[in-house]
Every structure is written in structure tokens, then in C-alpha cells.
C-alpha positions in Angstrom: 105.8 107.1 105.5 103.3 104.0 106.0 105.0 100.8 107.4 104.3 97.5 105.7 104.2 93.5 107.6 107.6 93.6 106.1 109.2 96.5 107.5 108.4 95.6 111.2 110.0 92.0 110.5 113.7 93.0 111.9 113.1 96.3 113.6 110.7 97.7 116.1 108.6 100.5 115.7 110.6 102.8 117.5 114.1 101.8 115.6 112.0 102.5 112.7 110.4 106.1 114.2 114.3 106.9 115.0 115.3 105.4 111.1 112.8 107.7 109.3 112.1 110.4 111.2 109.0 109.8 112.0 107.2 109.2 115.1 104.3 107.3 114.9 102.9 106.1 111.6 99.5 107.1 111.8 98.1 110.9 111.0 97.0 113.2 108.7 98.9 115.4 106.3 97.6 117.9 105.0 98.1 118.2 100.8 96.9 121.2 98.6 93.6 121.6 101.4 93.2 117.5 100.9 93.7 115.6 104.3 95.7 112.6 103.3 95.1 110.2 106.5 97.4 107.5 106.8 96.7 104.0 108.7 98.7 101.8 110.5 97.9 98.1 110.1 100.9 95.9 110.7 101.1 93.9 113.4 104.2 93.0 115.6 102.4 89.0 115.9 99.7 88.3 112.8 102.5 87.9 110.4 100.8 88.8 107.2 97.9 89.9 108.3 96.9 93.5 110.1 94.6 94.9 112.5 94.1 98.9 113.2 93.0 98.3 116.4 90.9 100.1 118.8 92.7 103.0 119.8 93.7 103.9 116.1 89.5 103.5 115.0 88.5 105.9 117.4 91.5 108.1 116.3 89.8 107.9 112.7 86.2 109.0 113.6 87.3 111.9 115.2 90.1 112.8 112.0 86.8 112.2 110.2 84.8 114.6 112.8 87.5 117.4 111.8 88.1 116.6 108.0 86.5 116.4 104.7 86.4 114.3 102.1 89.6 112.6 103.0 91.8 110.8 100.7 92.7 107.4 103.3 96.0 105.1 103.0 97.1 102.0 104.5 99.0 99.0 103.9 96.3 96.6 104.3 93.4 96.9 102.0 90.3 97.6 103.0 88.3 97.1 99.7 87.0 93.6 98.4 90.1 92.8 95.7 89.7 89.7 93.6 92.8 87.4 94.8 91.7 84.5 92.6 95.1 84.3 90.6 97.3 86.6 93.6 100.5 83.8 94.3 100.9 85.1 98.1 97.5 85.9 98.9 94.8 83.2 96.5 95.0 80.3 98.5 94.9 82.5 101.9 92.6 85.7 101.2 92.7 86.3 105.0 96.3 86.9 105.4 95.5 89.8 102.6 92.7 91.8 104.8 93.4 93.5 108.1 91.2 91.7 110.6 89.1 94.4 111.7 88.5 95.3 108.3 84.9 95.5 108.7 84.6 97.9 111.4 87.1 100.3 110.1 84.5 101.1 106.7 82.0 101.1 109.0 83.7 104.4 110.7 85.3 105.0 106.8 81.1 105.4 105.8 79.6 106.9 108.8 82.6 109.6 109.4 81.2 111.2 105.9 82.2 111.5 101.9 85.8 110.5 101.8 87.9 110.2 98.2 88.8 106.7 98.8 91.4 104.8 99.7 95.0 103.3 98.5 96.6 100.1 99.6 99.4 98.2 99.0 99.9 94.6 100.9 98.4 92.4 98.2 101.2 93.0 95.4 98.3 93.2 92.9 97.2 97.0 90.8 93.4 96.9 91.1 90.5 99.6 91.9 87.0 98.3 92.7 84.1 100.2 94.6 83.2 98.6 97.8 80.7 99.8 100.3 80.5 102.9 99.0 83.5 103.9 98.8 86.4 103.0 95.7 89.3 101.4 96.5 92.9 101.4 94.6 95.5 98.7 95.2 99.1 99.2 94.1 102.1 96.8 93.5 104.9 96.8 94.6 107.9 98.4 94.4 110.1 95.1 94.7 107.7 92.8 93.7 109.1 89.8 92.3 107.9 86.0 91.9 110.4 83.2 90.5 110.0 84.2 87.1 109.9 87.9 87.0 112.5 90.4 88.5 111.4 93.2 90.8 108.6 95.4 88.8 110.3 98.4 90.6 106.2 99.8 90.2 105.5 102.7 92.0 102.4 105.5 91.6 101.9 108.7 90.8 98.9 110.5 92.6 96.9 113.6 91.3 94.3 114.9 93.9 91.6 117.4 92.9 87.8 116.9 92.5 88.7 113.4 92.6 92.0 111.4 92.6 93.7 110.5 89.8 96.0 106.6 90.0 98.6 106.4 87.0 100.8 103.3 87.9 104.4 103.2 86.1 107.5 100.6 86.3 110.4 101.5 87.0 112.0 103.9 83.9 108.4 105.4 83.2 
């Protein structure tokens, strides 16, 4: 599981680890010879903001030395998405991105080719090429606004020579 900022609002990482049967929230999952790298970006002190931190960035450098062409997943976006009309982050875009995004992107760029990144957090679906990396963002499963009910958005991700993401809504 990739934790989001709301996941750690009321439960500690230890409580979540026990409930989900998962020791930590960053790691590598091999899927049909494709490494999927999971990063842990929510912080206990930054509210909506995120950070990977120096220890996890060093870990990521090591992962990229030993795994070819991974797909990288994190809650907070690494790509630069247009947030102008975003109800949560339009006025405060700095809250959408991890504070150490630049340093993390430098590691991803230096570590060899990656398939791309996928994130949530910003509650909008989108795609952008940024710093020579493809970045996809998925809307929240439970996104709701005062005038719209829960969206039920989810995605099917197919990994082959390229990554294909099909965004669906509940019932699709």
C-alpha cells in the first residue's frame, strides 16, 4: 500500500503497518519482470504536504542501481501538473508537491531510464512529461466536492513495453 496524507491523520505508521500487514511503506515489487518502486511521501507534521527525506532518497539511489526501468509510485506528484482549477491546491500549489521533489527527480534522472511515475494526492487525473519522465496522476477513489458525490475513480495499469493507464469510475 502507498500511504496518503489522510491515512496517517489518525493512525500511526505502526498501527497502519499492523492493520495492513505491511512492515514499511516504501519498497520494490517485481511484477512480471518489471520493478514497481513504491515511495512513502506523507509526513506526520506537514499536513497535506509531503517529503521523501534523505534516508529514502539514498535508498532510492540504491534501488535504481539494481533495478532496470522501474515504474515509480508515490502519493505526492513528481510531475508538474496544472493546478489552476484545482479546488484543493489551486491557491496553494506548494502543498501539492513534496518539498524535496527536485532532489528526488535528480535521482530519478541520474539513475537510468524509468517507465514513469504514478501519483494520487492532487485529486485530478492527468498526464505530463516533466524532466524527461512521463508522469501520470490519478483522481481519488473517494474524491468528493460539495456539488459532486464520491467519484469511485480507479485505474487499471498495464505494464509491457510501455505503461498504459485506463482510468475508470465506479461501475465501469
